[in-house]
Structures are given as C-alpha cells and as structure tokens.
N, C-alpha and C positions, 0 to 999 in steps of 0.2 A: 695135229688138230684136224678134225674131220672137215670143217668148213674152210680151212685155210686162214682162219682168223688169228691175229696176234694176241698175246696175252693182254696187251694194252687195250685192244678193241673189246675183248671180253670183259675186262675190269670196268670199262666205261659204259658198256652197252647191254650187258646181260645181268639180270638180277636173279635172286635165288629161285623165285617161282618159274622163271623161264628156264633156268638150268635144270630144275626138277622135271619140267615138261620134256626137255630134250632128252634127259636120261631115261624117262619112261618110254619115249618114242624109240630111242636106240636099243633099249632092252627088247622091245617088240620087233623092231626092224633094224638089225645091226648094219653098220656101214659095210659096204662091199669088201673093203680090205680086211675087215675082221672076219667076215664069212669065208673069204678065200684062205686066210691064214689058218682058220679052224679046219677047213676042208683038206688042206695039204698037210696038216699036223704040225704047223710051225708053232713052236713054243716061245721063241724069242730068246735073246741072250740074257744072261743074268746081269743086271746092272751092278756096277761097282758101288759098294757102300761108302767108299771114301774117294774123294777126288785125287788125282795124281799129284805126286810131289812136285815141287818147283823144278827139281832136276829132270824129272820125266817130261814135264811140259817144255822145258827149254831144249831137251834132246830132240823134240819133234820139229823144232824150228830150224830152217836152213840158215844159220848165222854165219856170216863171213868173218874171218879173223877171230873166231871164238876159241877160247882155250880148250884143249882136248879134255874130254871127260874121262876120269879114271874108270877102268873096267871094274864091274861089280862081280864079286865071287858068286858062284852058283850055290 
C-alpha cells in the first residue's frame, strides 16, 4: 500500500469517489517505488495462482518433535 494503510482502514475510510481520485492522481504522478521499478526494469515475480499445500506450509515451520516428511520424487 502506498500510504501504509491497512485494508481495514481503507474499507472504513475510503469511498469509491476517493479511490477514483487517488487512481487518477497516481496515474498522473506514480509513486516513487513504481517509478524506480520501471526505471531499473523490474517486472516483479509471477504470483502463484494457487496457495501452497498444507504440507508445504508445515515444512516451512521449525516444528520440534515433528515427524519426518517423506522425500518427494522429482
């Protein structure tokens, strides 16, 4: 978020006319991080279309006494 607002703050305090006004402003005057990314050619990573499986999420956690996970074939 450009302003550092939370989704809850936006939902409670920004209406559609305000959002449209901000979008027009940003189109004319993009935020600095957008300008810098365009200048250096940063395209961003491709977002995953699906969330990770439960096994993948559990594998990220440092669980003590967790049962070993079977190796997945390549």
